[in-house]
N, C-alpha and C positions, 0 to 999 in steps of 0.2 A: 386418683387411683394409681397405685404404682406401675409405670410402663411395662415393667415384667408380666404383671398380673394379665394386661392385654395382649401381650406377645403371642404369636404364633406357637412356638416351642411350649409355653405354659399351658395354652389351650389344647395342645395335643396330649401333655401329660395329663391334665385335668380328663380328657376323654377317655383315654386308657384307663385310668383310676375308676372313673364311673361305668366304662364298658365291663370292665373286670366284676364290679360290684353288682351289675345288674345280671351278667351272666350265671354268677354263682347263686343267686337267689331266685332268677326268672322262672316261671313255669312255663309248659308247653304253648299255651295261647299268647303270651308275651312273647316269648322267643320266636314265634311266627310273625309277630308285627315287626320284631327287631330285624329277622332276617328279610323282610320286604323292603325295609327301610334300606340296608345294606345294600341290597341289588338296585335299588333306584339311585342312591347317590354314587353308587359305583358306576353305573350307565353314565351319569352326569362326568366323573372324572375321566373315565376311559375315553368318551367322546371328545373330550378336549385335547387328548394326549397329539393327535396329528396337528391340530392347530397350533400347538405350542412348538411342535418342531417346526412347521413352516414360517412360524411368526418370528422365531428366534434364531434357527439356524441360516435360512437364506438370508435375511438382513446382514447377519455376521459375516458371512463370507463375501457379500457384496461388497460391505464395508472394507474389510481386510484386501480383498483382491484389487479393488480400485486405486489403493494408496500402495500397492506391492513394490517392495525395493530388496535389494540385497538384504540389508540389516533387518528388515521386518521379517523376510523369509528365514533369516537364521534364528529369530525370536521365536517364531512358529514352530521351526524345529525342534528348539529347545524345549519350549512347553509341551509339544504332543510327545516328543520323546520322552520326557521326564514323566508325563502321565501314564504314558504305555508301559515303562519300564516300573513305575511305581506299583501300577495295578498287576503286572506280571508276578513281581515278588510277592504281592499279596495273595495273589492266586497259588502260587507255588506254598506258600505259607499256610493256606487254606486246606490244601490238599494233605499238609502234614499232619497239620494240629486238629482240624476240625473232627476227624474220625475218632480222635483221642479224647472228645469231649463228652464221653458218657451219654451220647446220642444214641438212641434206639434204631437199630438198622431199619425197623419197619415201625410206621405211626399207629399207634393204637387208635382204633377207631371211635372209641368213646361213646357217649351219648348221641343217637341219630338225630340230625336236623329234621323238624317237622317241613312240610312241603310250604312254597311260598303263599302268602295270603292274595296277592297280586303279582303280576309281571308286566313290566313296561320296558321294551328294549329300545334301544336309542343307539343303532349301529352308528360307529365313525363313519366320517366322509371318505376315508380310505384307509387300507392297513399301514400300518406305522413305517413299514420298511419301504413302501411306496412313496410316503410323506418325505422320508429321509431322502430317496434318491431324487423327488422333484424338487427338494430344496436345494440340494447340493447343485442340480443343474441349473436352475432359476438363479442361484447366488454365483455360481462360476460365469454364467452367460452375461449377467450384467456387470459383473467386474470385467469381463474380457471386452465388452462392447461398450462401457463406460456410458451406459443407458441410463441418464439422469432421471428421466421420468419414471422409469420403472424402480430405479434406487429409492426416489421418494415415495413411491408407491409401497416399496417393502418397509421403509421406514414407520410409514402410517400403519402397515399390518402391524407391525412389531408393537406399536403403542397400543393398537385395538385389541390384540392378543393379550398384551399385558394387563389391560383393563379387564377384560373377561376372567383371565387366572384370578386377579386380586379380589373381584366383586363377587364371582360364581364359585370358582373351584376352590380357593382358600378357605372361605366361610363354610364350605362342604366338607372339607376334609376332616375336621374334628367329628362331626356326625359319622360320617364314613368309618373313621379308624375306632370310635366308641362303638358302633355295631359289630365291627370285625372281631374286635376283643370281647364283646359280649358273645358272640358265637363260639370263640376259641375257649372262653372260659366255661361256657355252659357245656361243652363236648370234653372237657376236662383237661386239654391242652395245656393251659397257661401254668398251673401249679406245677405240672411236670417238668416244662421246658424252660421257665425264667433262669434258672441258674446257668444254663447254656449258653442264652443270650448276654449274661454279664461275663461269662468268660470270653467270647466273642468280642466283646467291646475291649476288654482287655489286651487281645491280640492286636485288636486296630491300633490302639493308643502306642504301645509298644513298636508296631510297624511304621508307624508316623514319625516317632523318634529317630527310628534306625533309617530312614529314607532322607531326613532331613542332614543327617550324619554323612550318608553317603554322597548327597550333592554336594556339601561342603568339601569333602575329600577330593571330588572330582574337578570343582571349581578351583581348589587351591593348585592343584598339579598344573591346570591350564594356565591360569592367570598369574600364579607364582606371588599373589597378593595374601597378606595375613587374615586368615577369616576372622580372627578375633577384632578386627578394625570393623567388621561388619556385624558380628554377631553382637556386641555390645550396644548396638544401636537399635537392635531390632526386638529389646525388650518390650517397649511400649506397644509398638504394633502388634506383636504377639498378643500381650493380654486384652488390647482394645478389640482385635478379632475374637478372642475367646469370649469376651463378655458381651458384644453386640451381634455374634455369629453371622457378620455381613462384612464382605469385602469393600462393598461400595462405602460404608460407614467408616472403614478402617483406612481407606485411600488416602486421605490428609495425613495422619499419622504416619503411614509408611511412607510417603513422600519426606515427610520430614525426618524421619529417622535414616533413611537412604541418604539424603543431603548430608546430613551430620557427618558420614563416615568419609574420612580422610582418604581412602584408597578408591572408592566409586566415582566415575566419570560422572560430572554433573549433568551433562547433556542426556548422557544414556539413563541416568535416573529419571530424569523428566519424560524420555520417551518409554522406558522399559517399565517403570513402575505401574502405569495405568495399563499398558498393554498386558503385562503379565497378571495382573489383576483379573484379566477376562479370559486368558487362554491357559493358565497353569493352575492345576489344581489336584497336584497328587494327593493331597490328604483325603478330598472328597471321592476320587475314583478307588483309593485303597479301601477306604469304608464301605463303599457301596460292594466292591467284590467280595471281602471278607462276609459282610452280612447276608449278601445274594446266596453265597456257599452254605451259610449256617441255615439260613430260611429254607434252602432246598432240602437239605438233610433232615430238617427238623419235620417239615410240613410233607414232604414227599419220599422220605426215607432213602434217599440217595444224594450224592453231589453231581454236580453237571458234569458230563464227559469233558476231558481234556480239549477237545477240537471245539466245544460249544464255548468253554471258557476262553480260548485263543480268540474266537470270534467276537466274544462278549468284550474283551478286554480293548481290542483295536477299535472297536465302533465306540465303546463308552468315553475313550478320550476324544473321539470327534464331536460326541454328543456334550462334553463337558464344555467346550468353548462356546455353545449356545447356552450355558447356564447363567452368567453373569444377567440380572434382571429377571430370573424366573424365581418367584418365592416358593421356596422350598429347596432351591438350589440345583445342584447338579442331579440329583435323584429326580426331582419333578422333571427336568429336562430330558433324562434319560428313561422313563417309564416305559416307552415303546420298547427299548432293548429287553426290559425286566420281563416284560409281557409276552414278547414276540420270540426273542433269542432264548431266555431262559423257560420260557413257558409258563411264568406264575399266572395264577387266577387271582380272586379278589382277596382271597384270604393271605396269599403270599404277597401281595402288592401292598396291602394294609399293615402286614408286619414290616415290611421293607419301609415304608414311611415313618412307622412308629418309632422304631428302632435307631433309624437314620437319626432322626430329630434329637434322641437323646443323646447322642456324640458329635453333633452339629459343631458346637464348641470346638472340639478337639481338630476335625476336619478344616474348619475356617481358618484357626490358629496354623495349620500346618500348610496350607495353602500360602498363606501370609510370610510366613518363615522361609518356605522354600523358595521366594523370589531373590532372596538374598544372594544365594550362590550363583543364581543366573545373571543378576545384575554384574557380578564379579566376571562372568565369562564374558557377558556383552561390553564391559568396560574394556578388556584385553582386547578383545577382537576389532572394537571400533578405534582403539588407538593405533594398533597395528596397521591399520587402512586408512588413517588419517582422517576419522569420522568424529573423533573425541574433542572435548574441551581439553585446555590446560590446566584448569583447576580441579584439583583432586585426582587428575588421572594418572594412571601408572605409566612411567617412562617406558618407549618403546623399546629400550634395551633390556628390560625386564628388572631394572633396578629398584630400590627402595623408594616409593612415593615420599616427596618432601611435605606433603600435607598442605600443599595449595600453591597458588600462584599469586605474586602481588598484583594489585591492581594496575591495570595497563599492560600487564605482560602478554595477553591474549592477543594485541596486536601485533606482537612480533613473533608469534607461532608460525611455522610455516604451513601449518595446516589452518589458521584461521581462515584465511580468505576462501578456500575451496571447501572447508567443512561446513563453514556457518550456514549456507543456504539448505544444505541436506539434511543437517541435525535438526535444524530448525522445523523442516517439513516433517521431519519424524516425528518431533515432540507433539505437532498439531495432529499425527495419526492417532497417537496414545490418548490424546485429550479429546478426540472425537469420539472414539469407542466409549469412553467413559460417558460422554455427554448423551450419545445414542441410547445406551442403556439405562440412563436415567431420564429419558426424554420427557417423560409425563410426570415428572415431579413426585412419583409416589415413594414412598420410603418402607420397605417391610423388612423386618428382622430376619435375616438369613437369606434374602433375596440374590445375593450376589454369588453364593457357592451353596 
């Protein structure tokens, strides 16, 4: 059987098609059973949300903080700042464009859903915002105190939660989404609103390309490097990310492509590529922002307020740092925000999961392609402070790189003696984060972002 047939995106697409077909043909007794299944599967998915937050945010912060350094702090600031700016741009575009997508100001009620056949409530162990606050405090506390025992316990928690997600939550998702679309089709919403979501996907893809261009303009202005010497080596990583929908699966190709660039510092590539894979997800946050606003307009008849979207954008970038290793990517890691900050119910969450899956290739490709400009900035920053290697590094006076250094030249570098321990340790930081996110050996399409 072809791997695509067994992949999560294919199963979600099949679930959407099956759900719509059932909803259009179902009678009231059938839709009563479907609604009860939606309720039960939704309870399982939402119960896991605080567990995902605790199991991924806390270990991620603990690992990052324990290896904190100036360069690591700069990398985190670049990744977070890019994600916030990208989501802000997406939100502004959403406020400007979504009202013009022929979405009705009020949602028609359609056919009324019958009552549940049965009801089984499974309340989460804590509210999602409480889980986020707890994860932040525990992660920072472990990092500050270097509590190795608790750090190991958090890594164990990470593996436990990852196994729960891959063996329980992910298999339930297609059934949950199928029932959501069955109910939407039964009410008559799907046939009226499908063109709207296709237009929203168009906005998302254009936004991705625009943000990559903006990042390269900023990186070129700061580093004074030729962006073409980076862009031409990112074709293979972009296509790999598009095909696999997984940053983890693209990591090796991204490292190879970045190393081939004559203008990127080699040690910063070894450090930055694995790290940025985990903390820099502008494509994913842009997608979630635009799609969330579209779903809000379609299902609830209005866009979220400006203040709500500002809070959502700031927190979304934090949640995105925890996304690597979560099957379903950034959206799975940030379901708590979708339900708490935006107030989406089961129908809204199901639509978000399904529509996000349709564009996941574009989001992951943008995440990978967006790392190139940040590597240009890191290379220039590191060389200015004597942290970079000689091979492929931009000269400190800002001149044109010569494309490399002959063998043995590194020993004569004025920075070679002092920088080697520092950058070697930084490379191990990036590698450790990749190893931690893939510690249990599971490979799931779309897991990284």
